[in-house]
N, C-alpha and C positions, 0 to 999 in steps of 0.2 A: 185543296189546302191540306187535307188529311194525308194525301200522298206525299206532299212536300215534307211534312213533319216526319213521316215514316222513313222517307229517303234520307233525311238529315240524320235521323237516329241510327240508321244502318251504316251510313258513312262514318259516324262517330265511333261505332263499335268496330268497324273494319280498321280505322286508323289507330284505335287503342290496341287491337290484337296484333297489328303489324310489328311493333317493336318487340313484342313477346314471342314472335315466331322463332327468333334465333335462340331462345332460351332452351328449347327442347331438342336442340341439335345434339346428336350423339356421334358425330363423325370425328371427334377429337379424342385422343387417349388422355388419361389422367397423367399429370406430371409425375416423373419418377420420384421416389422417396429414398433419401439417403439415410440408411440405418447405421452407418459407421459411426463409431465414437469419435467426437471431436478431439483433435490432437492439441494438447496444451503446449505453449511455447516453452522452451527451456528456461530455467530460472536465470536471472542475471548473475554474472560472476561475483563472487564475494569481493568486497573492497579490500585493497591492500593497506590495512591500517597498522599492520605490525601486531605485536602482542598486545592483548587487551586484558582487563580484569574479569575474572569469573565472579559469579555471585558470592562465592566464599572468600573473595579478596586475594586469591592467588592469580599470578600472571599465566597467560596461556603459552608463553614462549620466553626466550631469553631477552633480557632488557638491555637495550643499548645505553651506554653511559654518555649520552650526548648533552642532556640538560644539566646545567650547573646551578639552577635555582628554580623555585616554584614561581612560574609566571604563566600567563595565558598562552596557549598554544602547545604546552608540553603534553605528552602522552600519559595515559592512565598509569601504566606500569612505571614510568619515570617518577611520578609523584610518590608511589610506594617506595621506590629505591631512595629517593631524596629524604623521605620521612624516616626511613630506617626501621619501620615496624609495620605490621599488617594494619589495615584500616579496621575501625570499630564495626562498620557496616557498609555494605555495598548494595546498591539497587541498580539493576540493569534492565533497560526497557527500550521501547521504540517510540519515536514521536509519531504523530499523525502524518508526517511527511516522509516516513520511511527512514529516518535517521536514528542511529544508535545513540541512546542517551544513558548516561551513567551518573549516579550520584554517589560520592564517596564521603563517608563521615569519619572524622577523627575526633575522638573525645580526649581532649588535653586536660591536664589538671587545671580546674577553674574555668575552662572554656571549651567550646565546641567549634569545629571548623567543618564546613560543608563544601565540597568541591564538585562542580557541575561540569561534566564533559559531554560534548557533542561530536560524534564520529571520532572518538579517541583523541580529541584535543580539548584541553582545559578552556572552558568558556568563561566561568566566573567563580569567585570564591565568596562565601558568606561566613563571617566570623562572628 
């Protein structure tokens, strides 16, 4: 009986060592390492929005005289042209979705008007 126990123990050791036998193999070379700097994709082209307002309230180009009134959809510089004077304040930023967002404040006698633009188009007005 003692032989049987020793035989079973040896078979257990042999079967445990068999899967590990391939771990010490050195006949394979290490995979190559790429040390080149990754290439960044080119930036997307700038959207063709036309002239837009700078943070100081000036337009970045010539203003087309297409809008006849202040209404949703007009461009930032068209608002300034229709108002006839520079804005009191301009905030230029970007939304979390990558859109250009601009807030234009006009302080009128006795009132304030805030114009919200998204991608150079008037989105809403708060008076």
